[in-house]
N, C-alpha and C positions, 0 to 999 in steps of 0.2 A: 504494500500500500504506500502511495506517495501523496504529496500535497498539491493543492492548487497554488501554483507558484507565480508571483508577480515580480518581474525584473525590477531591480532597484537602480534608478539612474544615478550616476555620480562616479566618483573615482575610488570609492572604498572597495578595492579589489579583494583585500584580505577578508573584509566582512562578508563579501559575497561567497568566497571560498568556504568560510566557516559555516555559513548557513547551509551551503550545499552539502557539507559533511554531515551536519546535524540531520538534515533531511534524509540523507541516505541511510544514516543509522536508524532513524525513526521508521523509514519505509521497510527496513529489514525486520522490523518487529522487536528490536533489542530493547527499546525503551519507549513506553507509552508516554511518559512524562516528557521525553525529548520531542515526541511528535506534537504534543500540545504546545510546547514552547516554540517549536518551529512555526506552527500555524499562527501563533500570536505575533511572532516576529515578522512573518511574511505579510500578514494582513495589515499590521501597523506600518509596514514599509510603503504602503500605497500613499499614506499621508505625507511621506517624506519625499515624494517624487518631485524632482526639479526639472527645469527646462520648459519649453513651450508647450501649450495645451495640445492634446491629441484627441482626435475624434473617438469618443468612448465606444461606439459600436464596432468600428474597425479594429480598435485596440483589443476589445474582448474577443473578436473573431480570430485575430492573430494569435492571441494567447491560447485559445482553444486548439488551434491548429498545431501550436508548438507543444501541447501537452503530450506526455507519454500516456500509455494505457493505465499505468499505476496512478498517475496524477489525476486522470479523469475519474477513476474509481473513488479516490479520496474526495474530490470535489462534489461528486454526486452524493456520496455518503454524508457529507457535511450539509448539503442542501436538504436531504431527507431528515436528518436530525433536527435541523431548524424548523421544518414543517411539523414534526412531532412535538417539538417544544411549544410551537404556536398553538397547536391543538390542545395541548395540556393546559396552557394558560387560559384558553377560551373555556374549556371544561370547568376549570377552577372558578372562573367568573360566573358561569351559569349555576354553580352550586350542585346540589344533588339532583336537580330536575332532569338533566340529561341522563344520569345514571338510572333514574326511575323509569324513564321512557324506554331505554334500551332493555332494562330488566323486564318491563311489561311486554315488549315485543317478543323477547325470547320465550317468555312464559306462554304467550299466545301461540307461538310456533309449535311449542311442545304439545300444547293441548290440541292444536289443529291436527298434528300428525297422529295423535292418539284417538282422534274423533270425539274429543270431549269438549270442544269449544262450541259455545252457543251464545253469540252476541244477541242481546235482546233489542231488536229494532222494530219489530212488526207493530208494536203498540203505538209507535210514534207516527205511523203513516196516516195521512189525511185522505179522505175520499177525493179523488181528482174530479175537477169540473169537466163535464162532457165537452165543453168548448175547447179545452186544452188538449184533447186527443187529436193526433195527426194521422191521417190516412195517406200512406204512400202507395200509389198505383203505378204498375208497370208490367205486371204479369197478366197474360191473357186468360190463364186458367188458375185454379186454386193453388195458393201457396201451400207447400207441403212441409217445408223445413226452413230454419234460419239460424244464424249464429251472430253474436256480437263480438267485435274485435276486442282484444285484451285492454286496449286503451279507451274503449267506449266511443270511439270516433266514427266507426263504420259498422254497417249491418250488411251481412250477406244473406240473400234469400234465394230459394229455388222453388220450382213449380212443376205442375203436371204438363206445362208447355215446354218442358225440357230446358228452360233457360235459367241462367244464373245472373243475378244483379247485385252489384256493390253499391250501397247507398251511403251518402254522407248524413250523419245523424243530425247535425246542427241545421243544415239547410234543407234536408229532405230530398236533395238532388240525386239523380242516378250518375254515378261516377264511371262505372264500367258495366257492360252487358255482354254476356256470353250467350248468343242466341242458340236455341235448340234446333236440331236437325230433324228431317223427316226419316221415318222408318225406311231402311234400305240404303241410307247414305252413310252408314257407319265407316266405310273405308275412306271416304274423302272429307267427312265433316269433323272438325275439331270441336268436340263437345259431346253432349248427350243427345241421344235420339229416342229416348224412352223416359217415362215419368221419373223424376228425381225424387227419392223418398227420404234421404237423410244427408246431413252434412256436418262437418266438424272443422274447427280451426285450432292450430297448435297454440300452446300457451304463450309463445313468444311472437305470435302473429305472422310467422313466416309461411306456413303451409295451410292451404284449404283443401279439404277432401270432400268429395261428393259421391253418392252411391245411387244407382238407378235400377229400374225394373229389368234392364238388360244384363244383369249380373256383373256390371262393371263398376269399378271404383276409379275415379279420376282425381289426380293430384294437381293442384294449381298453386302458382305463386300468388299469395294473397294480395300483395301490393299492386301487381299489374294484371292479375287474373290470367297470366300466361300459363298455358297448359304444359305440365312437366312430364307426368307419367300416367300410365294406365295399368291398373292391377286387375288381372283376371284370375279366376280360380273358384269363385263361388258358382254353384250350380242353379241358383235361383235368385230372385230379386234381393238386392242389398238393402236392408231395412234399418240398420243402425251403424253409426260410426262415432268414434271418440278417440282423441289423442290423449295418451297418458301425460298428465301435467308435468311440465319441466323436461319433457323428452319429445322426440319425434317418432316414438313408437305409436302405431295406429292399430286400434282394435276395430274389427268389423263383424256385424251380425247379418244373418241372411234368412230368407224363407227356406233355405235348404237345411235349416236347423243347426248350422255350425257357427262357431266363432273362429275367426282367423286373426293372426297377429302379423303385422308388417313393419318393416323398418324403412321409413320414408327416405331418410338420408341416403341409404344404400340402394334404394329402389328394389327392395328384396322382400320376399315372403319368408316368414319365420316358422309358424306352426298352425295347426288346426285342432280345435277341441269340439267334441260332441257331447250331447246329453239331453237337450230338449226333445220332447216328443211331438212338438208342433212348431209351426213357423215362429221365428223370433221377431218380435215387433218393436223392440226398443233396446238400447244399450247405453251405458254411461260409465265413466271412470274418473278417478282423480289422480293423486300422485303415487299411490301404492301400485305395486305390480299385480293388479287385478282389475276386473270389470264386473259390472252387474247387468243382468239381462231380464227382459220380460218375455215369457214363453207363450203368449197367445192363448190358445185354447187348451194347452196342457196345464193351465192355471197355476204355473209355478214362477217364482222369482228365483234366479240363481246368481250366486257369487262365485266367480271363476278365479281361482288362485293360479296365476300363470306359471310361476316358478315351480310350484309343487305339482302342477298338472292335475289339480283336483277341483271339485266344485261343491258348494253347499246349496241345498235345495230348500225352498221356503214355500209354504202353502197358506192361503188365506182368502183369496178372492173366489167368487163363485161363477165368474164369467171370464171372457177373454181379456187377458191383461195386455193393454195396448200401449202403455207408456210407463217409463220409469226414470227416476233422476236421483242421484246421490245428493244428500244435504251436507254431509261431511264424510269423513273416512269410515264412519261406523253406522251411519243412519241414512235411510233412503225413503222415498215416497213413490207410490205407484198408483195408477188409475186403470179401471177396467170398464168393459161395456155393461156390467151390471150396475153401473152408476156409483160404485164405491171408490173411496180413496183409502189407502192404507199407509201407515207409518211403520217402518221396520228397523230393527237393529240387526246387525250381522251376527250377533251372538244369540239370537232367539229365532226359532223356526216359525213362530206365529207372529202376526202383526202386534206391535205395541198398542196400536189404536186403529180402528176402522170406522169410517163415516160412510154409512149407506145412503144411497140416493143423494149424493152430495150436491148435485145441481138440480134436484127436483125430478118431477115426472111429467110425462105428456101422454095424450091419448084419452079416449072416452072413459067415463066412470066405470070402474070394474075391469077395464082393460089397460090400465095405466102401465106404462113402461118407463123405466128410469132413463134420463138423458145419459148417453155414453160419456165417459171421461176420455177425451181425445188427446189431451196434452197436460203435462205437469212440469213444473220447474221449481227450483229452490235457489234462494240467495245463499251461497255457500257459507257454512259456519255461522248461520244466524237462525232465528226462529221464524223466518218469513218464507212461505211457499205460496204457489199459485196454481190454479187448475183451470182448464178450459173444456167446453163442451159445445153442443150446437143449440143451446138454449139462449143464445145471444148475450152471453155474459162470460166475463173472466172473473173468477172468484179468488180473492186474497184470503189467506189463512194464517193464523198464528199457532205455532207449535207450543204446547205446554212444556213444563219442566220435564226433562228426561225424555222428551218426544213421546209422551204417553197420552197426549190429547191433541185435538185439532179444534180450534175455535174460529168460526167465520168472522172476518173483519168487515169487509164490504165487497160489493160486486161492481164491475165496470161494464157498461153496455157496449157490446160489439156485435154486429149482425153477421151471422154465418157460422161455419164450422171453425172452431179454433184448433188448427192442426199443429201449431207449434208455439211454444212460449219460452222466452228467455229474459232473465233479469240482466240488467247491465252490471258490470263488476262492481261499480260504485253503489249500486242499489238506488240510483236516482231515477231510473226509468225501467219500464217493462215493455217488451215488444211481443206482439201477438201476430202470428201468421194466420190469415183468415181466407176462407174460400167458400164457394157454393157447395162443395162436396167434401166428404171425408177423405183424408190423404190416401187411405188404403183401398177405397172402393167408391161405388156410386149408389149406396143404399137409399139415400135421400138427396134431394137437391133443393137448396134454399135460393129461390130465384132473386129475391131482393138483396141478397148479400153481394158485396163487392170484393173481388179477389185482390188482396193487397196486404199491407202491413199497418198495424196500428201501433204508434208509439205513445205509450201511456206514461206521463210524468208522475213520479211518486214523491210528493212533497211531505216533509216531516214537520210536525209541530215543534215549536221551540221547547226544548226540554233539557234535562240534565245530560251530561256526557253518556255515551253508550255504556250499558252495563253488560257484563259477561257472566255466564254461569258455567259450571262444570257439571258434567252428567255422568254419574256412576250407574253402572248396571247392577 
């Protein structure tokens, strides 16, 4: 190690030689005190400079060019130490506040990984004014799926018209459109030529994945919507996609009853898992190496442990389970066509809570049928969840302590089938993908509905700072 050396102007040749000897000794590591002394002498020598003024920038550049590798190391180390010293002084000025904030963040991260974090935010949400809702129109047929970018600035949506649209949240404008192609043009069309059923975006916002009825998975560059890869391998419609949080590992689910794992960075297939006895209708994942699925009419929810190549099977709904979403690493919510919503823990085979006929019923007296639950979503690591059906409402719910109850908060009017729901990462708005038909079929058609996206602002009442609770099982 050597020092950042500034030449001393003048005639004191002997002093210069002496400093050079001291520096050499210090650089060889013989004396730490000598190194400190040399640094002091060299820095102070700048004030003793004589002669005409020199351009500082060119002088500094010349000195850096004359530096040896050892001198550069010492200079950079000294700068780093100065930065650390400045940070320590700032922390000391701030007192214990900064320490408390860091400790709080670390504690939340630990609780989040364990699936025990539950920020209590739902009770602070206010009923949105119907005039504040924004409808974004661009798809010709029902919207089937959507995702919100990690920074909450963009929304990606897809439809039965086989198109993908990237929207700007603030202005509501279309930024990019990937048009759908006609059946039979697969060889020459860049994009989908069949109904798109599902989509996912990586947690860093780099990749967008979409799956369709043609058994295909398309990978796109999220920024430009440029097509990158095409994954083939499923034998039926691709109905669920999710990126593992913090990675570019992609999980896919299909009507062929299988789960597949892909590595998007390497454009590679990894493995396949089987277990469901009917078509898989939904899939979700977070940061753990596992995913959860809804098994349609086999009436099971399953947790897939990828590394162990094992699965946990959960029973509770009486109808086809059409949608599922993780709330945190250990709790999830699902919806079925029997009109029920269920809250689950990965540690219990039966639901912690079930709300039957969550969106009410329709039909003549004596022949009433519950409204199907067609979409669910959760604001991760909080007590806020939402559900959608075709009763022209999105319902917001509050999870009770330990996720053992569901209390309705308020409903938001939207006309049509709510085929997809997503909270923004900040929790400041909710997006509903709406259409005249259900995303998986054409059992009913709501003619007055408009195919598009509703952006629903979620305002909070002025209250105390967010509370958190831990959940023990």
